C-alpha positions in Angstrom: 96.7 25.3 127.2 95.4 25.2 123.7 95.5 28.2 121.4 92.2 29.7 120.7 91.3 30.0 117.0 89.1 33.0 116.0 87.6 34.0 112.6 86.6 37.6 112.1 84.2 37.8 109.1 83.5 41.4 108.2 84.0 43.6 105.1 85.3 46.5 107.2 89.1 46.5 107.3 89.1 49.0 110.1 87.1 46.6 112.2 89.7 43.9 111.5 92.4 46.3 112.6 90.6 47.3 115.8 89.9 43.6 116.7 93.6 42.8 116.2 94.7 45.7 118.3 92.3 44.9 121.1 93.2 41.2 121.1 96.9 42.0 121.2 96.3 44.2 124.3 94.6 41.2 126.0 97.8 39.1 125.7 95.6 36.2 124.7 97.1 33.1 123.0 95.1 32.9 119.8 95.2 32.4 116.1 93.2 35.1 114.3 92.0 34.8 110.7 90.1 37.6 109.0 87.8 37.3 106.0 85.9 40.1 104.1 82.9 38.1 103.2 81.0 34.9 104.1 82.0 33.0 100.9 85.7 33.2 101.6 85.2 32.3 105.2 83.0 29.2 104.3 85.7 28.0 101.9 88.3 28.3 104.7 86.0 26.7 107.2 85.4 23.7 104.9 89.2 23.3 104.6 89.6 23.6 108.3 86.9 20.9 108.9 88.9 18.5 106.8 92.0 19.2 108.8 90.1 19.2 112.1 91.3 22.7 112.8 88.1 24.6 113.0 87.8 27.9 114.8 86.6 28.1 118.4 84.9 31.4 117.9 83.5 33.3 114.8 82.6 37.0 114.9 80.3 37.4 112.0 79.0 40.7 110.4 75.5 40.7 109.0 75.9 43.1 106.1 78.7 42.2 103.7 79.0 42.0 99.9 79.1 38.7 98.0 77.7 36.7 101.0 76.2 38.3 104.1 76.0 36.9 107.6 72.5 35.4 107.2 73.5 33.5 104.1 76.6 32.3 105.8 74.5 30.9 108.6 72.1 29.1 106.3 75.0 27.3 104.5 76.8 26.7 107.8 73.6 25.0 109.1 73.8 22.4 106.3 77.3 21.1 107.1 77.5 21.9 110.9 77.0 18.2 111.7 80.3 17.4 110.2 82.1 19.7 112.6 83.5 17.8 115.5 84.0 20.7 118.0 81.6 23.5 119.0 82.1 26.8 117.2 80.6 29.8 119.1 79.3 32.2 116.5 78.5 35.8 117.5 76.7 38.2 115.1 78.5 41.5 115.2 76.4 44.3 113.6 75.8 48.0 113.7 72.0 47.2 113.7 70.1 47.6 117.0 66.9 46.6 115.2 64.8 44.3 117.5 63.8 42.3 114.5 67.4 41.5 113.7 68.1 40.5 117.3 64.9 38.3 117.4 65.9 36.7 114.1 69.4 36.0 115.5 67.9 34.5 118.7 66.0 32.0 116.6 69.2 30.6 115.0 70.4 27.5 116.9 74.1 28.0 116.1 74.5 31.5 117.5 76.0 32.3 120.9 75.1 36.0 120.8 74.4 39.3 119.1 76.7 42.3 119.7 76.3 45.7 118.2 79.4 47.6 117.0 81.6 49.0 118.1 82.6 46.0 120.1 84.6 47.0 123.2 87.4 45.3 125.1 85.1 44.1 127.9 82.7 42.4 125.4 85.6 40.8 123.6 87.1 39.6 126.9 83.7 38.0 127.8 83.5 36.3 124.5 87.0 34.8 124.9 86.6 33.7 128.5 83.0 32.6 129.0 81.6 29.4 127.6 78.8 30.5 125.4 76.8 27.3 126.0 75.9 28.8 129.4 74.2 32.0 128.1 73.1 33.8 125.0 74.7 37.2 124.9 73.0 40.4 123.6 75.0 43.6 124.0 73.7 46.8 122.5 75.8 49.2 124.4 
């Protein structure tokens, strides 16, 4: 079984810690990489594309300094055709604003929109389900 590769792109170090802690409790074989803004994550993603070692899943915050989630997605759109495997991107935000959710639903490369805090069940669903089969919105 292949190891799952996961990017967490969020400027909140506490969120990084909570995701790491939750993932360790799931006993999931995965490689976790954390980034505090979209610019750093895109740089890593471009490098991973060259090595054909792209993440399987990206958890992407909307509001971050330097480059936010929306800008990350615009740039990602430009070079996504060079990526050989599917990357399932979930927006993770504290916003429950219907406009943000609607805007996210219009973006082709997104697999879902989840409001913080993300719980163990939501994280398990992300890791186990194939996002091609559904578009996940969780505002619990």
